[in-house]
N, C-alpha and C positions, 0 to 999 in steps of 0.2 A: 743395777737395779734386781730389785728381788723379782722378779717375776711380774709387777708391776706396769702399770702402759704408764708412757712417757707421756703425759700429756702436750708438752711444749718439743716434742721431739721433729714435727710438719715445720711449726717454724724457726725450729734452729737449722732443718737442711736447707728451709727455703733459702736463708741470710747465705749460701755459698755464692762465692763470687761477689758479693758488694762490698763496693768498697763508697764509708764513708767521709766527707769531707766537714771535719767542724768547724773552723773557722773561714773566715772570708778571705784571708794572706793563705790559704792551702796550706799550712806548716804543722797541720793536726789532723792525722787521717786515721781512718778503721778500717780493717780490713779483716775478713771472714772466708775461711775454708772449712765448710761441712763435706765430708760423707759417708755416705755406710761402705760399713767391712766388713766379714767373716767377723763376730765372736770371736776375739782367742783369750787369753794371758795376761799378753797384754793391751787388751783392747777389749774387757770382757760385754761393754755396752755397742759394741759392735758399729763405732764409728771413728774417724777419724777429724781432728779438729784442727782447727789453730783461728784463736780470737788475739788479738794485735791492735796494739795503741800503737800509733810511729808520729813522731817526732819531727824539728823542722829538717835535719839532717836528716830523716829519716830511718833513724832508727827505732829501736822497739822502746817501749816503756812499758807496756805494756804486754803482757801476753799469758792466755793460755792455749796449752795442746796438748797431748798425745803420741808429738811425734818421735818424740825421743825420752831417755826416763831422765828423773829425778835425780841429782850427789846421790840423794840418797836413801834408792827405789833398790831392791833386790830384781835383781834379773828374773823376768817369769813374772812379776807381778804388775800390777795395773800403770802405765806411762801417765796418768793425768798429773800434769804441773802446773802452776805457775810462776811469771815471772813477773818481778819489780824490777823495773831499769839493770843492774847487771846481776842480780841473781834469780837462782831458780829454785822453788820452795814445793812440797809436795802436795799435791789437791785429790780432795777427794770428789769424787765426782759422783754426783744424786742420781740425778734431770737433768735436763734442758734449762727445762723453767731455774734451774736454780745454777747452772750453768751459768746464765744467759744476769741471774743477780748479783753471782759472786763477779764476774766480767764487768757491767758497769760499779756498780759500788766503786772497785780499783781503777777503773779510768775515769769516776767525779772524781776521787779522792786525790790524784796526779793533775790533772788541771786543776782543781783548787788552789792545789799549791803552786803551780804554774800559774794562777792566775787568772786563768780564765773558763772560769764556770766558780761563777754566784751560787749561796744559797738561796732556793728559792724563799 
């Protein structure tokens, strides 16, 4: 962030530890881990986060995190990236609201593809 207040940061931090079950059978669930950390080149926004959608076997279907660097990220650069199934892609963290919007967009797309989410 470029010195601007992150209006959704407290809401994101409040999600820490939440697990949200998405279907009656409990096969699809979301887990949020969000902690403040000292700002660093790898985590310039001062957050350690992992937002994940899991499938029937517990496998990660969607994830946004900064626990490790993505394949194309150089050492010392921000570690933000996203996962979609088995692939990881760089993700540019802007703010908490944008992170949540991007995460829910990916979750909706995967659930629609699997026939678990209908268009409104």
